[in-house]
FIFI-260116 format. One line per field, with one value per residue: residue number from 0; residue in three letters; x negated, y negated, z negated of N, C-alpha, C in turn. Coordinates in steps of 0.2 Angstrom, whole numbers. Example, Ala and Ser with C-alpha at 12.3 -4.5 7.8 and 13.67 -1.06 7.14 Angstrom:
2
lumtor = (0/1);
lovex = (ALA/SER);
neast = (-66/-64);
nnorth = (28/11);
nup = (-39/-35);
caeast = (-62/-68);
canorth = (22/5);
caup = (-39/-36);
ceast = (-66/-64);
cnorth = (16/0);
cup = (-39/-39);
end
This chain:
311
lumtor = (0/1/2/3/4/5/6/7/8/9/10/11/12/13/14/15/16/17/18/19/20/21/22/23/24/25/26/27/28/29/30/31/32/33/34/35/36/37/38/39/40/41/42/43/44/45/46/47/48/49/50/51/52/53/54/55/56/57/58/59/60/61/62/63/64/65/66/67/68/69/70/71/72/73/74/75/76/77/78/79/80/81/82/83/84/85/86/87/88/89/90/91/92/93/94/95/96/97/98/99/100/101/102/103/104/105/106/107/108/109/110/111/112/113/114/115/116/117/118/119/120/121/122/123/124/125/126/127/128/129/130/131/132/133/134/135/136/137/138/139/140/141/142/143/144/145/146/147/148/149/150/151/152/153/154/155/156/157/158/159/160/161/162/163/164/165/166/167/168/169/170/171/172/173/174/175/176/177/178/179/180/181/182/183/184/185/186/187/188/189/190/191/192/193/194/195/196/197/198/199/200/201/202/203/204/205/206/207/208/209/210/211/212/213/214/215/216/217/218/219/220/221/222/223/224/225/226/227/228/229/230/231/232/233/234/235/236/237/238/239/240/241/242/243/244/245/246/247/248/249/250/251/252/253/254/255/256/257/258/259/260/261/262/263/264/265/266/267/268/269/270/271/272/273/274/275/276/277/278/279/280/281/282/283/284/285/286/287/288/289/290/291/292/293/294/295/296/297/298/299/300/301/302/303/304/305/306/307/308/309/310);
lovex = (MET/SER/LEU/TYR/LYS/ASN/SER/SER/PHE/MET/VAL/LEU/LEU/VAL/LEU/LEU/PHE/MET/TYR/ALA/ARG/VAL/SER/SER/VAL/SER/ALA/THR/ASP/SER/ALA/ASP/ASN/MET/LYS/GLN/SER/PRO/SER/LEU/SER/PRO/ALA/ALA/ALA/ALA/VAL/VAL/VAL/VAL/ASP/PRO/PRO/VAL/SER/GLN/PRO/GLY/VAL/ASP/PRO/LEU/PHE/SER/LEU/ASN/LEU/LEU/SER/SER/PHE/PRO/GLU/ASP/LEU/GLU/ILE/SER/ASP/TYR/CYS/SER/ASP/LEU/LEU/HIS/ILE/PHE/GLY/GLN/ARG/TYR/VAL/THR/TYR/VAL/ASN/CYS/SER/ILE/PRO/ALA/ALA/ARG/PRO/VAL/LYS/VAL/CYS/MET/ASN/CYS/PHE/SER/SER/TYR/GLY/SER/LEU/GLN/ASP/ILE/TYR/LEU/ASN/ILE/SER/LEU/ASP/GLN/MET/GLY/PRO/GLY/ASN/VAL/THR/CYS/ARG/ASP/SER/LEU/LEU/ARG/SER/ASP/ARG/LEU/MET/LEU/VAL/TYR/LEU/LEU/TYR/SER/ASN/LEU/GLU/ASN/ILE/TRP/SER/ILE/SER/ASN/CYS/GLY/ASN/CYS/ILE/THR/LYS/GLY/PHE/GLN/SER/LEU/THR/ASN/ASP/THR/LEU/TYR/PHE/MET/SER/THR/LEU/ASN/GLN/THR/LEU/THR/CYS/PHE/LYS/LYS/TYR/GLN/GLN/GLY/ASN/PHE/THR/GLU/LEU/CYS/LYS/ASP/CYS/LYS/ASN/THR/TYR/LYS/GLY/LEU/ASN/GLU/LEU/TYR/SER/ARG/MET/GLU/THR/ASN/LEU/THR/MET/CYS/ILE/ASP/ILE/GLU/ASP/ALA/MET/ASN/MET/THR/ARG/ARG/LEU/TRP/SER/LYS/SER/PHE/ASN/CYS/SER/PHE/PRO/ARG/GLU/GLU/THR/VAL/PRO/VAL/ILE/ALA/VAL/SER/SER/PHE/MET/LEU/PHE/LEU/PRO/ILE/ILE/PHE/TYR/LEU/SER/SER/PHE/LEU/HIS/SER/GLU/GLN/LYS/LYS/ARG/LYS/LEU/ILE/HIS/PRO/LYS/ARG/ALA/LYS/SER/TYR/SER/SER/LEU/MET/ASN/ILE/GLN/ASP/LYS/LEU/SER);
neast = (-25/-18/-5/-3/-4/7/18/18/20/33/40/39/46/59/61/61/73/83/82/86/99/106/105/105/99/87/69/66/75/71/59/63/70/58/52/61/60/55/44/33/20/18/6/4/16/14/3/9/19/12/2/-14/-21/-27/-38/-45/-54/-57/-70/-84/-90/-103/-109/-112/-121/-132/-137/-146/-158/-162/-169/-180/-197/-207/-202/-201/-210/-226/-231/-242/-241/-229/-233/-241/-232/-224/-233/-236/-224/-223/-234/-230/-218/-224/-233/-223/-215/-225/-227/-215/-212/-223/-220/-217/-224/-235/-244/-248/-259/-270/-265/-260/-269/-276/-266/-261/-272/-273/-261/-264/-275/-268/-260/-269/-274/-263/-261/-273/-275/-281/-288/-279/-277/-277/-279/-270/-261/-254/-249/-241/-229/-225/-225/-222/-211/-198/-186/-185/-196/-199/-209/-220/-214/-210/-223/-229/-222/-226/-240/-240/-235/-246/-256/-252/-253/-266/-274/-285/-296/-298/-301/-313/-322/-315/-306/-311/-313/-310/-316/-331/-330/-316/-315/-322/-315/-303/-308/-311/-299/-292/-299/-294/-280/-280/-285/-275/-264/-269/-267/-254/-242/-244/-250/-249/-258/-270/-272/-274/-285/-295/-295/-298/-311/-312/-301/-304/-315/-309/-301/-311/-318/-307/-306/-318/-316/-305/-310/-320/-313/-310/-300/-284/-266/-263/-272/-269/-256/-257/-265/-256/-246/-253/-257/-244/-241/-251/-248/-234/-228/-236/-239/-252/-266/-280/-293/-299/-316/-319/-312/-318/-328/-318/-311/-321/-324/-312/-311/-322/-317/-306/-312/-320/-314/-315/-328/-332/-326/-332/-345/-345/-341/-352/-362/-357/-358/-372/-376/-370/-377/-390/-387/-383/-395/-405/-399/-398/-411/-415/-407/-413/-426/-424/-418/-429/-437/-430/-430/-444/-445/-437/-444);
nnorth = (-764/-758/-761/-753/-740/-741/-743/-731/-721/-725/-722/-709/-705/-709/-700/-687/-689/-691/-679/-670/-674/-675/-663/-663/-674/-681/-682/-693/-702/-706/-712/-723/-730/-734/-742/-753/-758/-772/-772/-765/-766/-767/-759/-751/-744/-736/-729/-720/-713/-706/-697/-692/-676/-670/-662/-665/-678/-694/-698/-708/-714/-720/-714/-701/-703/-709/-697/-692/-697/-692/-680/-668/-674/-665/-661/-671/-682/-689/-706/-709/-700/-704/-717/-713/-707/-718/-726/-717/-717/-731/-731/-722/-727/-738/-732/-726/-737/-743/-733/-731/-743/-741/-730/-731/-740/-726/-728/-723/-718/-727/-739/-736/-729/-733/-735/-722/-715/-721/-715/-702/-702/-704/-694/-683/-686/-682/-669/-661/-657/-666/-672/-684/-699/-695/-681/-676/-668/-669/-661/-650/-655/-664/-658/-645/-642/-640/-632/-639/-647/-661/-671/-664/-660/-671/-677/-667/-667/-679/-676/-666/-673/-681/-672/-664/-675/-676/-686/-686/-685/-698/-706/-711/-701/-702/-712/-725/-732/-734/-722/-722/-718/-719/-733/-737/-732/-739/-751/-750/-747/-759/-767/-761/-763/-777/-780/-774/-783/-795/-794/-791/-798/-800/-794/-777/-769/-776/-774/-760/-759/-767/-763/-750/-744/-747/-741/-728/-725/-726/-714/-704/-706/-702/-689/-683/-685/-677/-665/-664/-664/-676/-685/-693/-694/-707/-711/-702/-705/-718/-716/-709/-718/-728/-721/-719/-732/-734/-725/-724/-737/-746/-739/-733/-724/-713/-704/-689/-684/-670/-664/-660/-649/-640/-637/-632/-620/-614/-611/-603/-592/-588/-584/-573/-560/-557/-558/-547/-536/-537/-535/-522/-515/-517/-511/-497/-494/-494/-483/-473/-473/-469/-456/-450/-451/-441/-429/-430/-430/-417/-409/-412/-407/-394/-391/-393/-383/-372/-375/-373/-359/-354/-358);
nup = (-1334/-1345/-1343/-1332/-1338/-1347/-1339/-1331/-1341/-1345/-1334/-1333/-1344/-1340/-1329/-1335/-1343/-1334/-1327/-1337/-1339/-1327/-1315/-1301/-1296/-1286/-1282/-1275/-1279/-1291/-1287/-1280/-1290/-1298/-1289/-1289/-1302/-1311/-1319/-1313/-1302/-1284/-1280/-1291/-1291/-1279/-1283/-1292/-1285/-1275/-1282/-1285/-1287/-1303/-1304/-1293/-1292/-1285/-1273/-1272/-1256/-1255/-1265/-1261/-1251/-1258/-1264/-1255/-1259/-1271/-1273/-1280/-1285/-1280/-1268/-1260/-1247/-1248/-1252/-1244/-1233/-1228/-1224/-1213/-1205/-1201/-1194/-1184/-1177/-1173/-1164/-1155/-1149/-1143/-1133/-1125/-1121/-1113/-1103/-1096/-1087/-1079/-1071/-1057/-1045/-1048/-1062/-1074/-1081/-1079/-1085/-1097/-1105/-1117/-1127/-1127/-1132/-1145/-1151/-1150/-1160/-1172/-1173/-1174/-1186/-1194/-1191/-1193/-1206/-1215/-1230/-1240/-1250/-1267/-1264/-1255/-1241/-1225/-1215/-1217/-1222/-1213/-1201/-1201/-1210/-1207/-1195/-1183/-1181/-1177/-1175/-1170/-1158/-1151/-1149/-1141/-1129/-1123/-1123/-1113/-1102/-1100/-1097/-1085/-1077/-1075/-1081/-1088/-1079/-1074/-1085/-1097/-1110/-1126/-1123/-1119/-1107/-1089/-1077/-1067/-1054/-1053/-1054/-1042/-1032/-1033/-1030/-1017/-1012/-1014/-1005/-993/-993/-994/-981/-973/-977/-971/-958/-957/-954/-941/-926/-925/-918/-919/-932/-934/-927/-933/-947/-947/-950/-964/-969/-965/-973/-986/-985/-984/-996/-1005/-1001/-1006/-1020/-1022/-1020/-1029/-1041/-1048/-1049/-1053/-1056/-1053/-1043/-1033/-1030/-1026/-1014/-1006/-1004/-997/-985/-980/-977/-967/-956/-954/-957/-950/-939/-935/-930/-929/-920/-927/-931/-933/-923/-911/-914/-919/-907/-899/-907/-906/-892/-890/-897/-889/-877/-882/-882/-868/-865/-873/-867/-854/-856/-861/-850/-841/-848/-848/-835/-833/-840/-833/-821/-826/-829/-817/-809/-813/-809/-795/-792/-796/-788/-775/-776/-778/-765/-757/-760/-756/-742/-740/-742/-732/-721);
caeast = (-25/-13/1/-2/-2/14/23/18/24/40/43/39/52/65/62/63/80/87/82/90/107/109/100/105/95/81/63/66/79/67/54/67/70/52/50/65/58/51/38/28/17/18/0/5/21/11/-1/14/22/7/-3/-19/-22/-32/-44/-49/-55/-59/-77/-87/-94/-109/-113/-115/-127/-137/-139/-152/-165/-162/-172/-186/-203/-211/-199/-202/-216/-230/-232/-248/-238/-224/-236/-244/-226/-222/-238/-235/-218/-225/-238/-226/-214/-229/-235/-217/-214/-230/-226/-209/-214/-229/-218/-216/-229/-238/-251/-247/-266/-274/-262/-258/-274/-277/-260/-261/-278/-271/-256/-268/-278/-264/-257/-274/-274/-258/-261/-279/-275/-286/-285/-278/-277/-274/-279/-263/-261/-247/-248/-235/-223/-222/-225/-219/-206/-191/-186/-185/-203/-198/-215/-224/-210/-211/-230/-230/-219/-231/-246/-238/-235/-253/-260/-250/-255/-273/-276/-292/-301/-299/-303/-319/-321/-314/-302/-314/-312/-309/-322/-334/-327/-309/-316/-325/-309/-298/-311/-310/-291/-290/-301/-290/-274/-282/-285/-268/-261/-271/-264/-247/-237/-246/-250/-251/-263/-276/-273/-276/-292/-300/-295/-300/-317/-311/-296/-307/-319/-305/-299/-317/-319/-302/-307/-323/-314/-301/-315/-324/-308/-311/-294/-278/-260/-263/-275/-265/-250/-259/-267/-250/-243/-258/-256/-238/-242/-255/-245/-227/-226/-240/-240/-259/-269/-287/-295/-304/-322/-319/-308/-323/-330/-312/-310/-327/-323/-306/-313/-326/-313/-302/-316/-323/-312/-317/-335/-333/-324/-337/-352/-344/-341/-359/-366/-355/-361/-379/-376/-368/-383/-395/-385/-383/-401/-409/-396/-400/-418/-415/-405/-417/-432/-421/-417/-435/-439/-426/-432/-450/-444/-435/-450);
canorth = (-756/-756/-762/-747/-735/-741/-742/-724/-718/-726/-719/-701/-704/-709/-694/-682/-690/-689/-672/-666/-675/-673/-658/-663/-680/-679/-685/-699/-707/-709/-716/-729/-734/-736/-748/-758/-760/-778/-772/-762/-769/-762/-755/-746/-739/-732/-724/-716/-709/-702/-696/-687/-671/-672/-658/-668/-685/-698/-698/-714/-712/-722/-709/-695/-706/-709/-691/-691/-700/-689/-674/-668/-677/-661/-660/-678/-683/-694/-712/-708/-696/-709/-722/-710/-706/-724/-728/-713/-720/-737/-730/-718/-732/-742/-729/-725/-744/-744/-728/-732/-748/-738/-724/-732/-735/-722/-731/-721/-716/-733/-744/-734/-724/-735/-733/-714/-714/-723/-711/-696/-702/-704/-687/-679/-687/-678/-661/-658/-656/-669/-674/-692/-701/-690/-674/-675/-667/-671/-657/-645/-659/-668/-654/-638/-642/-638/-628/-643/-650/-666/-675/-660/-659/-678/-678/-662/-669/-684/-673/-662/-678/-683/-666/-663/-680/-676/-693/-686/-686/-705/-709/-708/-698/-707/-717/-731/-736/-730/-719/-726/-715/-722/-740/-738/-730/-744/-757/-748/-747/-766/-769/-759/-767/-784/-780/-773/-789/-800/-793/-788/-802/-801/-788/-771/-767/-778/-771/-753/-759/-770/-760/-743/-742/-748/-735/-722/-724/-724/-707/-700/-706/-698/-681/-681/-685/-672/-659/-664/-665/-682/-690/-692/-695/-714/-711/-698/-709/-724/-714/-707/-724/-731/-717/-720/-739/-734/-721/-725/-744/-749/-734/-733/-717/-713/-697/-686/-681/-663/-661/-657/-643/-635/-635/-627/-614/-610/-609/-597/-586/-586/-580/-568/-553/-556/-556/-540/-531/-537/-532/-515/-512/-517/-506/-491/-493/-493/-476/-469/-473/-465/-449/-447/-451/-435/-424/-431/-428/-410/-406/-413/-403/-387/-391/-393/-376/-368/-376/-370/-352/-352/-359);
caup = (-1335/-1350/-1340/-1328/-1342/-1350/-1334/-1330/-1347/-1345/-1328/-1335/-1349/-1336/-1325/-1340/-1346/-1329/-1326/-1342/-1339/-1320/-1312/-1294/-1294/-1282/-1284/-1271/-1282/-1296/-1284/-1279/-1297/-1300/-1285/-1291/-1308/-1311/-1323/-1309/-1296/-1278/-1280/-1296/-1289/-1274/-1286/-1295/-1280/-1272/-1287/-1283/-1292/-1308/-1303/-1287/-1292/-1279/-1272/-1268/-1251/-1256/-1270/-1257/-1247/-1263/-1265/-1251/-1262/-1278/-1273/-1284/-1282/-1276/-1261/-1256/-1245/-1252/-1249/-1239/-1227/-1226/-1220/-1207/-1201/-1199/-1189/-1178/-1174/-1170/-1158/-1150/-1146/-1139/-1127/-1121/-1118/-1108/-1098/-1092/-1082/-1075/-1068/-1050/-1043/-1054/-1065/-1081/-1083/-1079/-1089/-1104/-1109/-1123/-1131/-1128/-1137/-1152/-1153/-1152/-1166/-1178/-1173/-1176/-1194/-1197/-1189/-1195/-1213/-1219/-1237/-1240/-1257/-1271/-1261/-1251/-1234/-1222/-1209/-1218/-1224/-1207/-1194/-1202/-1215/-1204/-1189/-1177/-1180/-1172/-1174/-1165/-1152/-1148/-1146/-1136/-1123/-1121/-1121/-1107/-1096/-1099/-1095/-1079/-1073/-1074/-1083/-1091/-1074/-1073/-1091/-1100/-1116/-1131/-1120/-1119/-1100/-1083/-1075/-1062/-1048/-1052/-1052/-1036/-1028/-1034/-1027/-1010/-1010/-1014/-999/-988/-994/-991/-973/-971/-978/-967/-951/-958/-951/-934/-921/-928/-914/-922/-939/-933/-924/-938/-953/-946/-954/-971/-971/-964/-979/-991/-984/-985/-1003/-1008/-1000/-1010/-1026/-1022/-1020/-1036/-1046/-1052/-1047/-1057/-1052/-1051/-1037/-1028/-1028/-1022/-1008/-1002/-1002/-992/-979/-977/-973/-961/-951/-953/-956/-945/-933/-933/-930/-927/-919/-931/-928/-933/-918/-906/-917/-919/-900/-897/-910/-903/-885/-891/-899/-884/-872/-885/-879/-861/-866/-876/-862/-848/-859/-862/-843/-838/-852/-846/-828/-833/-843/-827/-817/-829/-829/-811/-806/-814/-805/-788/-791/-797/-782/-770/-777/-776/-758/-754/-762/-751/-735/-740/-742/-725/-716);
ceast = (-20/-7/2/0/5/19/23/21/31/44/44/45/59/66/64/71/84/88/86/98/109/104/100/101/88/75/63/70/75/61/57/68/64/50/55/64/53/44/32/26/18/12/1/11/18/7/4/17/17/1/-8/-20/-28/-38/-48/-50/-58/-67/-80/-91/-101/-113/-116/-121/-133/-140/-146/-159/-165/-165/-178/-192/-207/-208/-200/-209/-219/-229/-237/-245/-233/-227/-238/-238/-224/-227/-237/-229/-219/-229/-234/-222/-219/-231/-229/-215/-219/-229/-220/-210/-219/-227/-218/-219/-233/-244/-251/-254/-270/-271/-261/-263/-275/-272/-260/-267/-276/-266/-260/-272/-274/-261/-263/-275/-269/-259/-268/-280/-280/-283/-285/-279/-274/-274/-273/-264/-254/-245/-241/-229/-221/-222/-222/-214/-199/-192/-187/-192/-203/-204/-219/-220/-211/-218/-232/-228/-224/-237/-245/-238/-242/-257/-258/-252/-262/-276/-283/-297/-302/-301/-309/-317/-320/-309/-304/-312/-311/-316/-325/-331/-320/-310/-318/-319/-304/-301/-310/-303/-289/-293/-297/-283/-275/-282/-278/-264/-263/-268/-256/-242/-238/-245/-253/-257/-270/-277/-276/-284/-297/-300/-296/-305/-315/-306/-299/-312/-315/-303/-305/-318/-313/-303/-313/-320/-309/-305/-318/-320/-309/-306/-288/-272/-259/-266/-272/-259/-252/-261/-261/-247/-247/-257/-249/-238/-245/-251/-238/-225/-230/-241/-247/-261/-276/-289/-300/-310/-322/-315/-312/-325/-324/-311/-315/-326/-317/-307/-317/-322/-309/-306/-320/-321/-315/-324/-336/-332/-329/-343/-351/-344/-348/-363/-364/-358/-368/-380/-375/-374/-389/-393/-385/-390/-405/-406/-398/-407/-419/-413/-409/-423/-430/-420/-424/-438/-436/-429/-439/-450/-442/-440/-455);
cnorth = (-754/-756/-756/-741/-735/-740/-734/-720/-719/-723/-711/-700/-704/-703/-688/-683/-688/-682/-668/-668/-673/-669/-659/-670/-678/-684/-692/-704/-710/-713/-723/-733/-737/-742/-754/-761/-766/-777/-768/-766/-764/-757/-749/-741/-734/-727/-718/-711/-704/-701/-691/-682/-672/-668/-660/-675/-688/-698/-704/-712/-714/-717/-703/-697/-707/-703/-689/-693/-697/-682/-674/-671/-672/-659/-666/-678/-689/-700/-712/-705/-701/-714/-719/-709/-712/-727/-724/-715/-726/-736/-726/-723/-736/-739/-728/-732/-745/-739/-729/-737/-745/-732/-725/-739/-732/-726/-729/-720/-723/-738/-742/-729/-726/-734/-726/-712/-715/-718/-704/-696/-701/-697/-682/-680/-683/-671/-658/-656/-659/-672/-682/-693/-697/-683/-672/-674/-668/-666/-653/-649/-662/-664/-648/-637/-640/-635/-633/-646/-656/-670/-671/-660/-666/-678/-673/-664/-674/-681/-669/-667/-680/-678/-665/-669/-681/-683/-692/-686/-693/-709/-706/-705/-704/-713/-724/-736/-731/-727/-723/-724/-719/-730/-741/-736/-736/-751/-756/-749/-755/-769/-767/-762/-774/-785/-779/-780/-795/-800/-791/-792/-803/-795/-782/-768/-769/-775/-764/-754/-762/-767/-753/-741/-742/-742/-729/-720/-723/-717/-702/-700/-702/-691/-679/-681/-679/-665/-658/-664/-671/-688/-688/-694/-702/-714/-707/-702/-715/-722/-712/-713/-728/-727/-718/-727/-738/-730/-723/-733/-747/-745/-734/-725/-718/-705/-695/-683/-674/-660/-657/-650/-638/-633/-630/-620/-610/-608/-603/-591/-583/-582/-574/-561/-552/-555/-549/-535/-531/-534/-524/-512/-512/-511/-499/-489/-491/-486/-471/-468/-469/-458/-446/-447/-444/-429/-424/-428/-420/-406/-407/-409/-396/-386/-390/-386/-371/-369/-373/-362/-350/-353/-354);
cup = (-1340/-1347/-1336/-1332/-1345/-1345/-1332/-1335/-1347/-1339/-1330/-1340/-1345/-1332/-1330/-1342/-1340/-1327/-1331/-1341/-1332/-1316/-1304/-1292/-1291/-1284/-1281/-1275/-1288/-1293/-1283/-1285/-1299/-1296/-1287/-1298/-1308/-1314/-1319/-1303/-1290/-1278/-1285/-1294/-1284/-1277/-1290/-1291/-1277/-1277/-1286/-1289/-1297/-1307/-1297/-1287/-1286/-1279/-1269/-1263/-1252/-1261/-1266/-1253/-1252/-1265/-1261/-1254/-1269/-1278/-1278/-1281/-1278/-1269/-1257/-1253/-1248/-1248/-1243/-1232/-1224/-1222/-1213/-1202/-1198/-1193/-1183/-1174/-1170/-1163/-1153/-1146/-1141/-1133/-1123/-1117/-1112/-1102/-1093/-1086/-1077/-1071/-1060/-1048/-1049/-1056/-1073/-1085/-1084/-1084/-1096/-1108/-1116/-1129/-1133/-1133/-1144/-1155/-1154/-1158/-1172/-1178/-1176/-1184/-1197/-1196/-1192/-1202/-1217/-1225/-1237/-1248/-1261/-1269/-1258/-1244/-1231/-1217/-1211/-1219/-1218/-1201/-1195/-1207/-1213/-1197/-1183/-1176/-1175/-1171/-1169/-1158/-1148/-1145/-1141/-1129/-1120/-1119/-1114/-1101/-1095/-1096/-1087/-1074/-1072/-1076/-1086/-1086/-1072/-1079/-1094/-1107/-1122/-1129/-1121/-1113/-1095/-1080/-1069/-1055/-1047/-1050/-1045/-1031/-1028/-1030/-1019/-1007/-1010/-1007/-993/-988/-992/-984/-970/-972/-974/-960/-952/-955/-943/-930/-925/-924/-917/-929/-938/-931/-930/-945/-953/-950/-962/-973/-970/-970/-985/-991/-986/-993/-1007/-1007/-1005/-1018/-1027/-1023/-1027/-1042/-1051/-1050/-1052/-1053/-1050/-1044/-1031/-1026/-1024/-1015/-1003/-1000/-996/-985/-976/-973/-967/-955/-949/-952/-951/-939/-931/-934/-928/-926/-925/-928/-928/-927/-913/-908/-917/-912/-898/-900/-907/-896/-885/-893/-894/-879/-875/-883/-872/-861/-868/-870/-856/-850/-859/-855/-840/-842/-850/-839/-828/-836/-837/-822/-819/-829/-822/-808/-807/-810/-798/-787/-792/-790/-776/-770/-776/-769/-754/-755/-757/-744/-735/-739/-735/-720/-717);
end
């Protein structure tokens, strides 16, 4: 460091002397003289040529990063809230890792209800303003401290997916297990798919004949669940895939029992105008007869009176 200071001082004296003696000497000449001086190292010469302003000292990039941890304690989140945030992140990742493989075929409700329940529990601990150790709450610091509200936004996206999937219809309260209706549907579905697999490599005619009753029962069960609002997206997607197998892959079909009542009602509606006009015509003819009969009787009595008078 002392060598650097002495070298800088000597260079300054040389520059002042040359400026006083020869005014036409440029600054580049002095820089070349400094580079040729054996007492100056290349690093020192570079510092002299490109000398930073005194008013703008160099800033250590690590110093600016360290400022992030130098806020007052009243602006920092507590250790309790930091732990909750860490747990929320872990459970969020667990649920997302479960949901993505369950996207096709859709099994997001049946496979991931446990991880979603754990995520909901930790979010409720954050959002319900419950007191933690030292009477500390984390709702404001983790959910409302900034405009982005990242924790709330992340959870809301997953909650919206769970809601539009109607997963609550297939899961018991408390996220303990699947409902009985869901388990029964999956059992019937497995029986149908097992029947399909049995004849899949053979003649589809036999498949359509032998699997007809099982497939029909599955359709009836699905219709009841659809009416009672007890199905979720997993059941809906599974039924759609089964119907595509039955109709498109195996080219099977079966007549619906409600066809006969529909035909009967349609036929009645077609003949209803004919019946209406026919009944109207008969009714009008009866009225005409009732109106004409008294007139004829009256004319006949008057004619008899005339004849009596003439006689």
